C-alpha positions in Angstrom: 0.0 0.0 0.0 1.4 3.3 -1.1 2.0 5.9 1.7 0.5 9.3 1.2 3.1 12.1 1.3 2.7 14.5 4.3 0.8 17.7 3.6 3.1 20.7 3.2 3.3 22.7 6.4 3.0 26.5 6.3 4.0 28.7 9.1 2.5 32.2 9.1 3.6 35.2 11.2 1.4 38.2 11.9 3.3 41.3 12.9 0.9 43.7 14.7 -1.4 40.9 15.8 -2.9 42.7 18.8 -4.3 45.6 16.7 -7.7 46.2 15.2 -6.8 44.3 12.0 -4.3 41.9 13.5 -6.7 40.2 15.9 -9.5 39.2 13.4 -6.8 38.5 10.8 -5.1 36.1 13.2 -8.5 34.5 14.0 -9.2 33.8 10.3 -5.7 32.4 9.8 -6.0 30.1 12.9 -9.3 28.8 11.5 -7.8 27.8 8.2 -6.5 24.3 7.5 -3.9 25.9 5.2 -2.0 27.2 8.2 -0.2 24.7 10.3 1.7 27.2 12.6 0.7 30.7 13.5 2.9 33.2 15.2 1.4 36.4 16.7 3.7 39.3 17.4 3.2 42.8 18.8 4.7 45.3 21.1 1.9 44.8 23.6 -0.9 42.3 24.3 0.4 39.5 22.0 0.5 36.9 24.8 -3.2 37.4 25.5 -4.1 37.2 21.8 -2.0 34.0 21.5 -3.6 32.4 24.6 -7.1 33.2 23.3 -6.4 31.9 19.8 -4.7 28.7 21.2 -8.1 27.6 22.7 -9.6 27.3 19.2 -9.9 23.6 18.2 -8.0 23.7 14.9 -4.7 21.9 14.2 -2.5 25.0 13.8 -0.1 25.7 16.7 -0.1 29.2 18.1 2.9 31.0 19.5 3.0 34.6 20.8 5.9 37.0 21.2 6.5 40.5 22.4 9.1 42.9 20.9 12.1 41.1 22.3 11.0 37.9 20.6 11.0 39.1 17.0 13.7 36.6 16.0 11.7 33.6 17.4 8.5 35.0 15.8 10.0 35.1 12.4 12.3 32.2 12.2 10.9 29.5 10.0 8.0 31.7 8.7 7.1 31.2 5.1 4.5 33.9 5.0 4.6 37.1 7.0 1.6 39.4 7.1 2.2 43.0 8.4 -0.8 45.0 9.5 1.2 46.9 12.2 0.8 50.6 12.4 -1.6 53.4 13.4 -5.1 53.4 12.0 -6.6 56.2 10.0 -8.9 58.7 11.8 -11.5 61.2 10.5 -9.9 63.8 8.2 -6.7 61.8 7.7 -5.6 60.5 4.4 -3.4 57.4 4.1 -0.5 59.7 3.4 -1.0 61.3 6.8 0.0 58.0 8.3 3.3 58.0 6.5 5.8 59.2 9.1 4.7 56.7 11.8 4.0 53.7 9.7 7.0 54.1 7.5 9.4 53.6 10.4 7.4 50.6 11.6 7.4 48.9 8.2 11.1 49.6 7.7 12.0 48.0 11.0 9.8 45.0 10.5 11.1 44.4 7.0 14.6 44.6 8.2 13.8 42.0 10.9 12.3 39.8 8.2 15.4 40.1 6.1 17.5 38.9 9.1 15.3 36.1 10.4 13.2 34.8 7.4 14.8 36.1 4.3 13.0 33.7 2.0 9.5 34.4 3.3 6.7 36.0 1.3 6.0 39.4 2.9 2.5 40.8 2.7 2.2 44.5 3.6 -1.2 45.8 4.9 0.2 48.8 6.7 -0.9 52.0 5.0 0.0 53.9 2.9 0.7 50.7 0.9 1.7 52.8 -2.1 4.7 54.0 0.0 5.2 51.2 2.6 5.8 48.5 0.0 8.7 50.5 -1.6 10.1 51.2 1.9 10.1 47.4 2.6 11.7 46.7 -0.8 14.5 49.2 0.1 15.1 47.6 3.5 15.3 44.1 1.9 17.7 45.4 -0.8 19.9 47.0 1.8 20.1 43.6 3.5 20.9 41.9 0.2 17.8 39.6 0.3 15.2 41.3 -1.9 13.2 39.0 -4.1 10.6 41.0 -6.1 8.5 37.8 -6.4 8.0 37.7 -2.6 7.0 41.2 -1.6 3.3 42.1 -1.9 1.1 45.1 -1.1 -2.3 43.8 -0.1 -4.9 45.6 -2.2 -7.5 42.9 -1.8 -9.9 45.1 0.1 -10.4 47.1 -3.0 -11.5 44.0 -4.9 -13.7 42.9 -2.0 -15.4 46.3 -2.0 -15.8 46.2 -5.7 -17.5 42.8 -5.6 -19.7 43.9 -2.8 -20.8 47.2 -4.2 -21.4 45.8 -7.7 -23.3 42.9 -6.2 -25.6 45.4 -4.3 -26.2 47.4 -7.5 -26.7 44.5 -9.9 -28.4 42.0 -7.6 -25.7 39.4 -8.4 -24.0 37.3 -5.8 -20.9 39.3 -4.9 -19.0 36.0 -4.1 -19.4 35.1 -7.8 -18.3 38.5 -9.2 -14.7 38.8 -10.3 -13.3 42.3 -10.8 -9.8 43.5 -11.5 -8.8 46.6 -9.5 -5.4 47.9 -10.6 -3.0 50.8 -9.8 -2.4 51.5 -6.1 -4.3 51.5 -2.8 -5.5 55.0 -2.1 -8.2 57.3 -3.6 -7.5 58.1 -7.3 -4.7 55.5 -7.5 -7.4 52.8 -7.2 -8.7 51.9 -10.7 -11.5 49.4 -10.9 -11.8 47.9 -14.4 -15.6 47.4 -14.4 -15.6 47.1 -18.1 -13.8 43.8 -17.8 -16.6 42.4 -15.6 -19.5 40.6 -17.3 -21.8 41.8 -14.5 -20.5 45.4 -13.9 -20.2 46.2 -17.6 -24.0 45.9 -18.0 -24.6 48.8 -15.6 -25.2 52.4 -16.8 -22.3 54.8 -17.1 -23.7 56.8 -14.2 -23.8 53.8 -12.0 -20.3 52.8 -13.1 -18.9 56.3 -12.2 -20.7 56.3 -8.8 -19.4 52.8 -8.1 -15.9 53.7 -9.1 -15.9 56.6 -6.7 -17.3 54.5 -3.9 -14.6 51.8 -4.5 -11.9 54.4 -4.5 -13.1 56.1 -1.3 -14.9 53.2 0.5 -12.5 53.5 3.4 -13.8 57.0 4.2 -17.3 55.5 4.7 -15.9 53.3 7.5 -13.8 56.0 9.1 -16.8 58.3 9.2 -19.2 55.6 10.5 -16.7 54.7 13.3 -16.7 58.3 14.3 -13.1 58.6 15.5 -12.8 54.9 16.6 -10.6 53.8 13.7 -10.7 52.7 10.1 -11.6 49.5 8.3 -10.5 46.6 10.5 -12.9 43.6 10.0 -13.2 44.0 6.2 -9.4 44.5 5.9 -8.8 41.4 8.1 -11.1 39.4 5.8 -9.3 40.7 2.7 -5.9 40.2 4.2 -6.7 36.6 5.1 -8.1 36.0 1.6 -4.9 37.1 0.0 -2.7 35.2 2.4 -4.7 32.0 1.6 -4.1 32.7 -2.1 -0.4 33.1 -1.5 -0.2 29.9 0.5 -2.1 27.9 -2.1 0.4 29.1 -4.7 3.3 28.1 -2.4 1.8 24.7 -2.1 1.9 24.2 -5.8 -1.8 24.7 -6.6 -2.2 25.7 -10.3 -4.1 28.7 -11.6 -4.1 30.8 -8.4 -4.4 34.5 -9.4 -5.0 37.7 -7.5 -4.6 41.5 -7.9 -1.7 42.8 -5.7 0.8 45.7 -5.6 4.2 44.4 -6.6 7.3 45.5 -8.5 6.2 45.8 -12.0 6.9 47.3 -15.4 3.2 47.5 -16.4 3.0 51.2 -15.8 6.0 53.2 -17.1 7.1 55.6 -14.5 5.8 53.5 -11.6 8.2 50.9 -10.2 5.3 49.3 -8.4 1.8 48.6 -9.7 -1.1 46.4 -8.9 -2.5 44.1 -11.6 -3.6 40.5 -11.6 -0.7 38.1 -11.0 -0.4 34.3 -11.0 1.0 33.0 -7.7 3.3 30.0 -7.5 5.9 28.2 -5.4 8.2 31.2 -5.4 5.6 33.9 -5.0 4.7 35.9 -8.1 5.0 33.5 -11.1 3.5 35.8 -13.7 2.4 39.5 -13.9 -0.6 39.8 -16.2 -1.1 42.8 -18.4 -3.8 45.4 -17.8 -5.8 44.2 -20.7 -8.4 46.0 -22.8 -9.9 49.1 -21.1 -12.4 51.8 -22.2 -11.9 55.5 -22.5 -13.3 56.2 -19.0 -10.8 53.8 -17.4 -7.9 55.3 -19.5 -8.8 58.6 -17.9 -8.8 57.0 -14.4 -5.4 55.4 -15.2 -3.9 58.8 -16.2 -5.1 60.3 -12.9 -3.6 57.4 -11.0 -0.2 57.5 -12.6 1.2 60.8 -11.3 0.0 60.4 -7.7 1.1 56.8 -7.6 4.6 57.7 -8.9 4.9 60.4 -6.2 3.8 57.9 -3.5 6.4 55.3 -4.6 9.1 58.0 -4.8 8.3 59.1 -1.3 8.7 55.5 -0.1 11.9 54.9 -1.9 13.4 58.1 -0.5 12.6 57.3 3.1 15.6 56.7 5.4 
């Protein structure tokens, strides 16, 4: 009788696990059979989060570490998800978060370079348009940068697009597939609704209203929370969805694709750009082209380019 080969084990580390995104994100990862080991790390409260998660009856083993345990938290990790940072408050743009979150991401990326240099690193910390370039620079400075393994998580834009189009069209949002390209803030978010069989049937007025709502959906949450923070639950859901896609690619599953912000040549003048990619055993296997778009979307892309280029430059210039 032939023995079955053991399932491939995947250790995931969440950096910033005690925060508003980090806790529900860690819960979703703990609940998944794709994750065999989960490390939760934060400057405060991580042991409590870890103890709470460890009581959940799934197979993955949970370990928790505070700041002095960063080496233990990262050693052996294949996927590192970074939601660490301060949340957006009313009146703040993602760019307002730059000074604080830039330093956090730089330090955590440097730690990844030292303790898990071959891991896939998923950046949630805003502003993603700048924090991903910051992480790339930290990894390059350490001599371990692999463009296939550094991702900006833009999945919330896709999740919102599916949801909002589903509400307008009456279609099941879980069955709607929409490419959202560019970056991850305001006008740099470019939903390609013309490429969706469902969304493309809507009126131009509806498409323009939906586009604006997708671009500024985060503001709805910030306003509704009335000073208590920004999108946490939906971001955790989106972050987990993307982490699972990365893990499935690492495990060798064929045909796993997702939109994500990576080093790319798809938009001249922007060293990083979000388009659909195929995920594989080494991270990004293939970057897909933007594809056919209409005149309205070409206008959106033109508005995206200059702001995104400036965001990227700001990240690459950070010391």
